[in-house]
C-alpha positions in Angstrom: 118.0 75.2 73.6 114.5 76.6 73.6 112.9 79.8 74.6 112.2 80.5 78.3 108.9 79.2 79.5 107.4 82.6 80.4 104.5 83.2 78.0 102.5 86.5 78.2 99.0 87.0 76.9 98.1 90.7 76.6 94.4 91.5 76.3 94.4 95.0 74.9 90.6 95.0 74.6 88.2 92.6 76.3 87.0 91.1 73.0 90.5 89.9 72.3 89.9 87.2 74.9 88.1 85.3 72.1 91.4 84.9 70.3 93.8 84.6 73.3 92.0 82.7 76.0 91.6 79.4 74.1 95.4 79.3 73.7 96.0 80.4 77.3 93.8 77.6 78.6 95.9 75.1 76.7 99.1 76.3 78.3 98.4 77.7 81.7 99.1 74.4 83.5 102.2 73.6 81.5 104.1 76.9 81.3 104.6 80.0 83.3 101.8 82.1 81.8 100.6 85.6 82.6 97.2 86.8 81.2 96.6 90.5 81.7 95.5 93.8 80.3 98.0 95.7 82.5 100.8 97.0 80.3 103.2 97.5 83.2 102.5 94.1 84.7 103.5 92.5 81.3 106.7 94.6 81.2 107.6 93.5 84.7 106.8 89.8 83.8 109.3 90.0 80.9 107.9 87.1 78.9 110.1 85.2 76.5 107.1 85.0 74.1 104.2 87.5 74.0 100.8 86.8 72.4 98.7 89.6 71.1 95.5 89.8 69.0 96.3 93.3 67.7 99.4 95.3 66.7 101.1 96.9 69.7 102.2 100.2 68.0 105.7 99.7 69.3 104.5 99.9 72.9 106.2 96.7 73.9 109.2 96.6 71.7 111.4 99.1 73.5 110.7 97.5 76.8 110.9 93.9 75.7 113.5 93.8 73.0 114.3 90.1 73.4 110.7 89.0 73.5 109.2 87.0 70.5 105.9 88.7 69.6 103.3 86.5 68.2 99.9 87.6 66.8 96.8 85.5 66.7 95.2 88.3 64.6 91.5 89.1 64.9 89.9 91.1 62.0 91.9 89.4 59.3 90.7 90.3 55.8 88.4 93.1 56.8 89.9 95.4 54.2 90.6 98.4 56.4 94.3 98.6 55.6 95.2 97.1 59.0 97.0 94.1 57.6 99.6 96.1 55.7 100.2 98.3 58.7 100.4 95.7 61.4 102.5 92.9 59.9 105.9 94.6 60.6 105.1 94.9 64.3 105.0 91.1 64.8 107.7 88.5 64.7 105.3 85.7 63.9 101.7 85.9 62.7 99.2 83.1 62.8 97.0 82.7 59.7 93.9 80.7 59.0 95.1 78.9 55.9 98.0 78.4 53.5 96.1 80.4 50.9 96.4 83.5 53.2 100.1 82.9 53.6 100.6 83.0 49.9 98.2 86.0 49.6 100.1 88.0 52.2 103.5 87.1 50.8 102.3 88.1 47.4 101.3 91.6 48.7 104.5 92.0 50.6 102.7 92.0 54.0 105.4 90.2 56.0 106.0 89.8 59.8 109.6 90.1 60.9 110.3 86.4 61.1 107.6 83.9 60.0 103.9 83.0 59.4 102.3 80.0 61.2 99.3 78.4 59.5 97.1 77.4 62.4 93.5 78.3 61.8 91.6 81.0 63.8 91.3 80.2 67.6 88.2 82.4 68.2 86.2 80.2 65.9 87.1 77.0 67.7 84.0 77.0 69.9 81.6 77.7 67.0 83.1 74.7 65.1 82.8 72.3 68.0 79.9 69.9 68.5 77.7 71.0 70.1 78.6 74.7 69.7 78.3 77.2 72.6 74.7 77.9 73.5 72.8 80.7 71.9 71.1 83.6 73.7 67.7 82.3 75.0 65.5 84.1 72.3 67.8 82.8 69.5 67.8 79.3 71.0 64.0 79.3 71.2 63.7 80.4 67.6 66.0 77.6 66.5 64.1 75.1 68.6 60.9 76.1 66.8 62.7 75.8 63.4 62.3 79.5 62.7 65.0 81.5 60.9 67.5 83.8 62.6 69.2 86.7 60.9 72.4 88.0 62.6 73.3 91.6 62.1 77.0 92.1 62.8 78.3 95.4 61.4 81.7 97.1 61.8 81.9 100.5 63.6 84.2 102.3 61.1 82.7 105.6 59.8 82.2 105.5 56.0 82.2 101.7 56.0 79.6 100.7 58.6 76.1 99.5 57.7 74.8 101.5 60.7 75.1 104.7 58.6 73.1 103.2 55.7 70.1 101.2 57.1 67.1 103.3 58.2 65.7 102.9 61.7 62.7 101.0 60.4 64.6 98.2 58.6 64.1 95.6 61.4 60.4 96.5 61.9 59.9 96.1 58.1 61.7 92.7 58.0 59.8 91.3 61.0 56.5 92.4 59.4 57.5 90.8 56.1 58.6 87.5 57.8 56.6 86.9 60.9 58.8 84.1 62.2 62.1 85.8 61.7 64.3 86.6 64.7 66.9 89.3 64.3 70.0 89.1 66.6 72.1 92.3 66.7 75.7 92.1 67.7 77.4 95.5 67.4 81.2 95.8 67.2 83.0 96.0 70.6 84.2 99.5 69.8 80.7 100.8 69.0 79.5 101.3 72.5 82.7 103.3 73.6 83.2 105.3 70.4 79.7 105.7 69.0 77.3 105.3 72.0 74.5 106.9 70.0 74.4 103.8 67.8 74.3 101.5 70.9 71.5 103.7 72.3 69.5 103.6 69.1 69.6 99.8 68.8 68.7 99.4 72.4 65.6 101.5 71.7 64.8 99.6 68.5 65.2 96.2 70.1 63.0 97.1 73.0 60.2 98.0 70.6 60.4 94.7 68.6 59.8 91.4 70.4 61.7 89.5 67.7 64.8 91.6 67.8 67.5 90.6 70.3 70.4 93.0 71.0 73.4 91.4 72.5 74.1 94.0 75.2 77.7 92.8 75.9 79.5 94.2 72.9 82.7 92.4 74.0 81.1 88.9 73.8 82.4 86.5 71.2 80.5 87.1 68.0 81.8 83.9 66.5 79.9 81.8 69.0 76.7 83.2 67.4 77.6 82.1 63.9 76.4 78.5 64.0 73.0 79.7 65.2 72.4 82.2 62.3 70.7 81.3 59.1 71.6 84.6 57.4 74.4 87.1 58.1 73.8 90.8 57.5 77.1 92.8 57.6 79.2 95.3 55.7 83.0 94.9 55.6 83.3 93.1 58.9 85.6 90.1 58.9 82.7 88.1 60.5 81.6 87.4 56.9 84.8 85.5 56.2 84.3 83.3 59.3 80.7 82.7 58.5 81.9 80.9 55.4 82.6 77.9 57.6 78.8 77.3 57.7 78.0 77.9 54.0 74.9 80.1 54.7 73.7 83.2 52.9 75.3 86.6 53.5 73.9 90.0 52.7 76.4 92.9 52.4 75.4 96.5 53.0 77.6 98.8 50.8 78.2 102.2 52.4 78.1 104.9 49.6 80.6 107.0 51.6 83.3 104.4 51.6 85.5 106.3 49.2 85.8 109.0 51.8 87.0 106.7 54.5 90.8 106.4 55.1 90.1 102.9 56.2 88.6 101.8 52.8 90.8 99.3 51.0 89.2 99.0 47.5 91.3 96.1 46.4 90.9 94.2 49.7 89.3 90.9 50.2 86.1 92.4 51.6 85.5 93.8 48.1 87.1 91.1 46.0 84.9 88.4 47.7 81.7 90.5 47.6 80.2 88.0 45.1 79.8 85.4 47.9 76.6 87.3 49.0 74.1 89.8 47.8 74.9 93.5 48.0 72.4 96.2 49.1 72.3 99.9 49.6 68.7 100.5 50.7 65.9 99.0 52.8 64.0 97.9 49.7 67.0 96.0 48.3 67.6 94.5 51.8 64.0 93.2 51.9 64.3 91.5 48.5 67.7 90.0 49.4 66.4 88.5 52.6 63.4 87.1 50.8 65.7 85.3 48.4 68.1 84.1 51.2 65.2 82.5 53.1 63.6 81.0 50.0 66.8 79.7 48.4 69.7 79.5 50.9 71.6 77.3 48.4 72.1 80.2 46.0 75.7 81.3 45.7 76.8 78.2 47.6 79.5 77.2 45.0 81.0 80.6 45.4 80.9 80.5 49.2 82.5 77.0 49.1 85.4 78.3 47.0 86.1 81.2 49.4 85.7 78.8 52.3 88.5 76.7 50.9 90.7 79.7 50.6 89.8 81.0 54.1 90.2 77.7 56.0 91.8 75.1 53.8 91.5 72.0 56.0 91.7 73.9 59.3 88.0 74.5 59.9 88.1 71.8 62.6 88.1 73.7 65.9 91.7 72.9 66.6 93.4 76.3 66.0 94.1 77.0 69.7 95.7 73.6 70.1 97.9 74.1 67.1 99.1 77.5 68.3 99.7 76.1 71.8 101.6 73.2 70.3 103.8 75.5 68.2 104.6 77.6 71.4 105.5 74.4 73.3 107.9 73.5 70.5 109.6 76.8 71.0 110.0 76.2 74.7 110.7 72.5 74.7 112.0 71.7 71.2 112.7 68.2 70.1 115.4 67.2 67.7 113.3 68.2 64.6 112.3 71.6 66.0 115.7 72.6 67.4 117.2 74.0 64.1 114.1 76.2 63.6 114.1 77.4 67.2 117.8 78.3 66.9 117.2 80.3 63.7 114.4 82.2 65.4 116.5 83.0 68.5 119.5 84.2 66.4 117.3 86.2 64.1 115.5 87.8 67.1 118.8 88.8 68.7 119.9 90.4 65.4 116.6 92.3 65.0 116.8 93.4 68.7 120.3 94.8 68.1 119.2 96.6 65.0 116.2 98.0 66.8 118.5 99.3 69.5 120.8 101.0 67.0 117.8 102.6 65.3 116.4 104.0 68.6 119.8 105.4 69.4 120.1 107.0 66.0 116.6 108.5 66.3 117.4 109.9 69.7 120.5 111.5 68.4 118.7 113.0 65.5 116.0 114.5 67.7 118.4 115.8 70.3 119.1 119.6 70.3 122.4 120.6 68.8 125.2 120.9 71.4 127.5 123.2 69.4 127.9 125.0 66.2 129.8 124.2 63.1 131.5 126.7 60.8 132.8 124.6 57.9 133.6 126.2 54.6 133.8 124.2 51.4 135.5 125.5 48.4 135.5 123.9 45.0 137.9 124.8 42.3 137.5 123.2 38.9 
């Protein structure tokens, strides 16, 4: 017996659509699916399986104790301590490669039930032939055979390149390389949490004809990757996905990173820093871009090694189909899948019962005392 065919897709933030919608489109005609950003609507739907792209901070668990929670992940490997925090909230976590599974197990970062090695669905479009179209100015530059630099920083204070690069860095690069187009894609949280950065780059882009600011911060940054010749970033997980294209990366190191609670010094964003050049100033950035444009093959062997770890054999644009297939196997298991599905269902029931007992215990411990105790102990040796 499989899981009920009700599948929920909860879009906590609009940019999560890049991870969730490709899977939803595979299943919407075959199963009873709800795609929503409405928490109460999802609770009322009572899905048998719930897909998320980010941890749910226990919002859903008390309301949907029998629901299997599956994560597609989104910023995997960005070294901001999220992986260690989020794993216990999920029953199943989808990973981009077998290497990641071994890495997570080795660090003790485990979901409640299992990992699925599927690839990363948000990258499916970028890996397709042809890829999604680029914004018009970027497409025009590519058509002319001119280079494109994609600037895609994170938003986290103490880690973001936005705090390091001076205002004139784009003007200086465009003056140094007259055919260079710079595409700026800020993190989706930047506009809402740090509108001053959004406003600054709107002003800078308006003053430079070869600078393109992607105004929709929630748009899929991964669709831009096949159109970029160089990636400029910081600790954003975009760098890991750019490995699919074996092109130069320039990292901006924020000198304030040790002060950030989100800094993960032994995380992959720092372990794999040698796949690109590291800069802390405009002068270093200019020289790094010079080298990347002149010799893009530099560091390619290192990038290819990390590409193998990141993707294995799954950089094929088929991640969403693999996740959808795994979900269908849970709902309509064949003879081979039935034992696995039975184990999942039994384990989920046991975990749900344990969760219920824990909530009851916590409620009892937090309740005010209903009486007083006057117990005397005596000890006589």
